C-alpha positions in Angstrom: 19.5 23.1 25.2 16.5 21.2 26.7 14.5 21.7 23.5 17.3 20.3 21.3 17.7 17.3 23.5 13.9 16.7 23.3 13.9 16.9 19.5 16.7 14.3 19.3 14.9 12.3 21.9 11.5 12.5 20.2 13.0 11.4 16.9 14.7 8.4 18.5 11.2 7.3 19.8 12.7 5.6 22.9 11.9 6.0 26.6 14.3 8.2 28.4 15.6 6.9 31.7 14.9 9.7 34.2 18.1 10.8 36.0 16.8 14.2 37.1 13.8 16.5 37.1 14.4 17.6 33.5 14.3 14.0 32.2 10.9 13.5 34.0 9.6 16.6 32.3 10.9 15.4 28.9 9.1 12.1 29.4 5.9 13.9 30.2 6.4 16.2 27.2 7.0 13.2 25.0 3.8 11.5 26.2 1.8 14.7 25.6 3.3 14.9 22.0 2.5 11.3 21.4 -1.1 11.9 22.5 -1.2 15.0 20.4 0.0 13.1 17.3 -2.8 10.5 17.9 -5.4 13.2 18.3 -4.3 14.8 15.0 -4.8 11.5 13.2 -8.2 11.0 14.9 -9.2 14.6 13.9 -8.2 13.9 10.3 -10.2 10.7 10.2 -13.2 12.5 11.8 -13.1 15.5 9.4 -12.1 13.8 6.1 -13.7 10.3 6.2 -17.4 9.5 5.9 -19.5 6.9 4.1 -19.1 8.8 0.8 -15.3 9.1 0.9 -13.3 7.7 -2.0 -10.7 5.0 -1.6 -8.0 7.4 -2.6 -8.8 9.5 0.6 -8.2 6.5 2.8 -4.9 5.8 1.1 -3.8 9.5 1.2 -4.7 9.6 4.9 -2.6 6.5 5.5 0.5 7.8 3.7 0.2 11.2 5.5 0.3 9.6 8.9 3.8 8.1 8.9 4.4 8.3 12.7 1.1 6.6 13.4 1.8 3.8 10.9 5.3 3.4 12.4 3.8 3.2 15.9 1.1 0.6 14.8 3.7 -1.5 12.9 6.0 -1.6 15.9 3.1 -2.3 18.4 2.0 -5.3 16.4 5.6 -6.3 15.6 5.0 -6.1 11.8 8.3 -6.2 9.9 8.1 -4.0 6.8 10.0 -1.3 5.1 7.5 1.4 5.7 9.2 3.9 3.4 9.1 1.7 0.4 5.4 0.7 1.0 4.5 4.4 1.4 6.3 5.3 -1.9 4.5 2.5 -3.7 1.1 3.6 -2.4 1.9 7.2 -3.3 2.8 6.2 -6.9 -0.4 4.0 -7.1 -2.6 6.9 -5.9 -1.3 9.4 -8.3 -1.0 7.1 -11.3 -3.1 8.4 -14.2 -4.0 4.8 -15.1 -5.7 4.0 -11.8 -9.1 5.6 -11.9 -11.0 3.0 -9.8 -9.7 4.3 -6.4 -10.6 7.9 -7.4 -14.1 7.0 -8.3 -15.2 4.4 -5.8 -16.1 5.0 -2.2 -15.8 2.7 0.8 -19.6 2.0 0.7 -19.1 0.7 -2.8 -16.6 -2.0 -1.9 -19.3 -4.7 -2.2 -19.6 -3.8 -5.9 -15.9 -3.5 -6.4 -15.4 -7.3 -7.2 -18.0 -7.2 -9.9 -16.6 -4.0 -11.3 -13.1 -5.6 -11.6 -14.6 -8.7 -13.2 -16.7 -6.7 -15.6 -13.7 -4.6 -16.7 -11.7 -7.7 -17.6 -14.6 -9.3 -19.3 -14.9 -6.2 -21.5 -11.3 -6.6 -22.4 -12.0 -10.2 -23.5 -10.6 -12.1 -20.5 -12.5 -15.0 -18.9 -12.5 -14.0 -15.2 -15.3 -14.6 -12.7 -16.1 -13.6 -9.2 -14.5 -16.8 -7.8 -11.0 -15.3 -8.5 -11.7 -12.5 -6.1 -12.7 -14.6 -3.1 -10.3 -14.1 -0.2 -8.5 -17.4 -0.6 -8.1 -17.0 -4.4 -6.5 -13.5 -4.4 -3.0 -15.0 -5.0 -4.3 -16.9 -8.0 -6.0 -13.8 -9.3 -2.8 -11.8 -9.0 -1.0 -14.6 -11.1 -3.7 -14.4 -13.7 -3.4 -10.6 -13.9 0.4 -10.9 -14.2 -0.1 -13.3 -17.1 -2.5 -10.9 -18.7 0.0 -8.1 -18.4 2.7 -10.2 -19.8 0.5 -11.2 -22.7 -0.1 -7.5 -23.5 3.6 -6.9 -23.3 4.2 -9.7 -25.8 1.5 -8.3 -28.1 3.1 -4.8 -27.9 6.5 -6.1 -29.1 4.9 -8.4 -31.7 5.9 -11.7 -30.1 3.5 -14.7 -30.4 3.6 -18.1 -28.8 5.4 -19.7 -31.8 8.2 -17.2 -31.4 8.5 -18.1 -27.7 8.5 -21.8 -28.5 11.3 -21.2 -31.0 13.3 -19.1 -28.5 12.9 -21.9 -25.8 14.0 -24.6 -28.3 16.9 -22.5 -29.4 17.9 -21.9 -25.8 17.9 -25.7 -25.1 20.1 -26.3 -28.2 22.5 -23.4 -27.3 22.8 -24.5 -23.7 23.2 -28.2 -24.7 20.2 -29.6 -22.8 
């Protein structure tokens, strides 16, 4: 019965108010498990991460450490839906179209900006390193979104004249 109470208590991640000796023992056990969880994460970092590790290893380590991420987000009072974020990262890591994180290491991050810019230049887009400065990331994301939308338009054979016609027709139909 004590073990079952502990499992329920551990999953709730709250502090048990000690009423008797068993509660004190449960608190001690919870603290030991908490330290053990942290030691497991530190061990993973020590054994799997080095200067040659690929970015995908960092991300996989992050999504495999749910309890640690939950603890950090609550410690720093970060409001987020951790499950959704972890799902998105998992999809991103295992996408066959994302090869950059599987090929680049942490020590290569200085070159990452120029790799991204060179890739888009090869595709015929006028992007420079200024887009990737810390303050311009939001603008860069908007540019990339526009590029993606442009490719979608090309895939379905819509050009700017068609869009202009659709917008004018919409104004007429809505009576603007």
